[in-house]
KOLNUKOL-699042 format. One record per residue (C-alpha): chain; x, y, z. Coordinates in Angstrom, 1 decimal. Layout:
N
@unit: A; c1: X; c2: Y; c3: Z
...
REM end
This chain:
116
@unit: A; c1: 233.3; c2: 150.5; c3: 204.9
@unit: A; c1: 234.7; c2: 150.5; c3: 208.5
@unit: A; c1: 238.2; c2: 151.8; c3: 209.1
@unit: A; c1: 239.9; c2: 151.5; c3: 212.5
@unit: A; c1: 242.3; c2: 154.5; c3: 213.1
@unit: A; c1: 244.8; c2: 153.9; c3: 215.8
@unit: A; c1: 246.0; c2: 157.2; c3: 217.3
@unit: A; c1: 242.7; c2: 158.6; c3: 216.2
@unit: A; c1: 242.9; c2: 161.5; c3: 218.7
@unit: A; c1: 246.3; c2: 162.6; c3: 217.6
@unit: A; c1: 247.1; c2: 165.3; c3: 215.0
@unit: A; c1: 247.6; c2: 163.0; c3: 211.9
@unit: A; c1: 244.9; c2: 160.5; c3: 213.1
@unit: A; c1: 242.4; c2: 163.4; c3: 213.3
@unit: A; c1: 243.1; c2: 164.7; c3: 209.8
@unit: A; c1: 242.8; c2: 161.2; c3: 208.4
@unit: A; c1: 239.6; c2: 160.6; c3: 210.3
@unit: A; c1: 238.1; c2: 163.8; c3: 209.0
@unit: A; c1: 239.0; c2: 163.0; c3: 205.4
@unit: A; c1: 237.5; c2: 159.5; c3: 205.7
@unit: A; c1: 234.3; c2: 160.7; c3: 207.4
@unit: A; c1: 233.9; c2: 163.3; c3: 204.7
@unit: A; c1: 234.2; c2: 160.5; c3: 202.1
@unit: A; c1: 231.4; c2: 158.6; c3: 203.8
@unit: A; c1: 233.6; c2: 156.0; c3: 205.6
@unit: A; c1: 232.6; c2: 154.7; c3: 209.0
@unit: A; c1: 235.6; c2: 155.6; c3: 211.3
@unit: A; c1: 236.4; c2: 153.8; c3: 214.5
@unit: A; c1: 239.0; c2: 155.8; c3: 216.4
@unit: A; c1: 241.2; c2: 154.2; c3: 219.0
@unit: A; c1: 243.5; c2: 156.2; c3: 221.3
@unit: A; c1: 244.8; c2: 155.9; c3: 224.8
@unit: A; c1: 244.9; c2: 159.7; c3: 225.1
@unit: A; c1: 248.5; c2: 159.7; c3: 226.4
@unit: A; c1: 249.3; c2: 162.3; c3: 223.7
@unit: A; c1: 246.0; c2: 162.7; c3: 221.9
@unit: A; c1: 242.9; c2: 164.7; c3: 222.8
@unit: A; c1: 239.4; c2: 163.4; c3: 222.8
@unit: A; c1: 238.1; c2: 166.6; c3: 221.3
@unit: A; c1: 240.2; c2: 166.0; c3: 218.2
@unit: A; c1: 238.1; c2: 163.0; c3: 217.2
@unit: A; c1: 235.4; c2: 163.9; c3: 214.7
@unit: A; c1: 231.9; c2: 163.6; c3: 216.3
@unit: A; c1: 230.8; c2: 161.3; c3: 213.5
@unit: A; c1: 233.5; c2: 158.8; c3: 214.4
@unit: A; c1: 233.1; c2: 156.1; c3: 217.1
@unit: A; c1: 235.7; c2: 156.5; c3: 219.8
@unit: A; c1: 237.4; c2: 153.9; c3: 222.0
@unit: A; c1: 239.8; c2: 155.0; c3: 224.8
@unit: A; c1: 242.2; c2: 152.1; c3: 225.0
@unit: A; c1: 245.8; c2: 151.2; c3: 224.3
@unit: A; c1: 246.6; c2: 149.7; c3: 220.9
@unit: A; c1: 248.5; c2: 147.0; c3: 222.7
@unit: A; c1: 245.5; c2: 145.9; c3: 224.7
@unit: A; c1: 244.3; c2: 142.6; c3: 223.1
@unit: A; c1: 241.1; c2: 142.6; c3: 225.1
@unit: A; c1: 240.1; c2: 146.1; c3: 223.8
@unit: A; c1: 241.1; c2: 145.1; c3: 220.2
@unit: A; c1: 239.0; c2: 141.9; c3: 220.4
@unit: A; c1: 236.0; c2: 143.9; c3: 221.6
@unit: A; c1: 236.4; c2: 146.4; c3: 218.7
@unit: A; c1: 236.7; c2: 143.7; c3: 216.1
@unit: A; c1: 233.8; c2: 141.8; c3: 217.6
@unit: A; c1: 231.5; c2: 144.8; c3: 217.5
@unit: A; c1: 232.5; c2: 146.1; c3: 214.1
@unit: A; c1: 233.4; c2: 144.6; c3: 210.8
@unit: A; c1: 236.8; c2: 146.3; c3: 210.3
@unit: A; c1: 237.7; c2: 146.5; c3: 206.6
@unit: A; c1: 241.0; c2: 148.3; c3: 207.2
@unit: A; c1: 243.4; c2: 149.5; c3: 209.9
@unit: A; c1: 245.4; c2: 152.7; c3: 209.6
@unit: A; c1: 248.1; c2: 152.8; c3: 212.4
@unit: A; c1: 249.1; c2: 156.2; c3: 213.7
@unit: A; c1: 249.3; c2: 155.3; c3: 217.4
@unit: A; c1: 252.6; c2: 155.7; c3: 219.2
@unit: A; c1: 255.2; c2: 158.2; c3: 220.2
@unit: A; c1: 257.2; c2: 159.9; c3: 217.5
@unit: A; c1: 260.0; c2: 161.5; c3: 219.5
@unit: A; c1: 263.4; c2: 160.5; c3: 218.0
@unit: A; c1: 265.4; c2: 161.4; c3: 221.0
@unit: A; c1: 263.2; c2: 159.3; c3: 223.3
@unit: A; c1: 263.4; c2: 156.3; c3: 220.9
@unit: A; c1: 267.2; c2: 156.4; c3: 220.9
@unit: A; c1: 267.3; c2: 156.2; c3: 224.7
@unit: A; c1: 264.7; c2: 153.5; c3: 225.1
@unit: A; c1: 263.8; c2: 151.8; c3: 221.9
@unit: A; c1: 261.7; c2: 149.0; c3: 223.4
@unit: A; c1: 258.4; c2: 150.9; c3: 223.6
@unit: A; c1: 258.8; c2: 152.0; c3: 220.0
@unit: A; c1: 259.4; c2: 148.5; c3: 218.8
@unit: A; c1: 256.2; c2: 147.4; c3: 220.6
@unit: A; c1: 254.2; c2: 150.3; c3: 219.1
@unit: A; c1: 255.5; c2: 150.1; c3: 215.5
@unit: A; c1: 256.2; c2: 146.3; c3: 215.1
@unit: A; c1: 254.9; c2: 144.0; c3: 217.8
@unit: A; c1: 251.4; c2: 145.5; c3: 218.4
@unit: A; c1: 250.6; c2: 145.9; c3: 214.7
@unit: A; c1: 251.6; c2: 142.3; c3: 214.0
@unit: A; c1: 249.2; c2: 141.2; c3: 216.8
@unit: A; c1: 246.5; c2: 143.4; c3: 215.3
@unit: A; c1: 246.9; c2: 141.7; c3: 212.0
@unit: A; c1: 246.5; c2: 138.3; c3: 213.7
@unit: A; c1: 243.3; c2: 139.6; c3: 215.1
@unit: A; c1: 242.1; c2: 140.1; c3: 211.5
@unit: A; c1: 242.9; c2: 136.5; c3: 210.6
@unit: A; c1: 239.3; c2: 135.1; c3: 211.0
@unit: A; c1: 238.3; c2: 137.5; c3: 208.2
@unit: A; c1: 241.2; c2: 137.4; c3: 205.7
@unit: A; c1: 239.3; c2: 139.7; c3: 203.3
@unit: A; c1: 239.7; c2: 142.5; c3: 205.9
@unit: A; c1: 243.4; c2: 142.7; c3: 205.4
@unit: A; c1: 244.9; c2: 143.3; c3: 202.0
@unit: A; c1: 248.6; c2: 143.9; c3: 201.5
@unit: A; c1: 249.8; c2: 145.3; c3: 198.2
@unit: A; c1: 253.3; c2: 146.1; c3: 197.0
@unit: A; c1: 254.4; c2: 147.9; c3: 193.9
REM end
């Protein structure tokens, strides 16, 4: 199984990556390093330094790897900043993930949505 972790060099992305790697999952970490740290990515994970909103970078990742799942941790999480300028937060948490899902379209089995 191949899992793409956006924000893979951040605090939560690192913890998730470590857990997945320890479970035998192939992790592909994506981070633009604006707030993350390259050293936080487990050495067993593949790392791409790119922005989640960069469709060229995403296309390259999806072309090179059969991605079975995407876990999205990329983005800023500062409430005060989001209240002053919500546009970048909308892009990070709504617009870019939607486009990423469209990238998965050629392989519909790669994206499974479940509700309870």
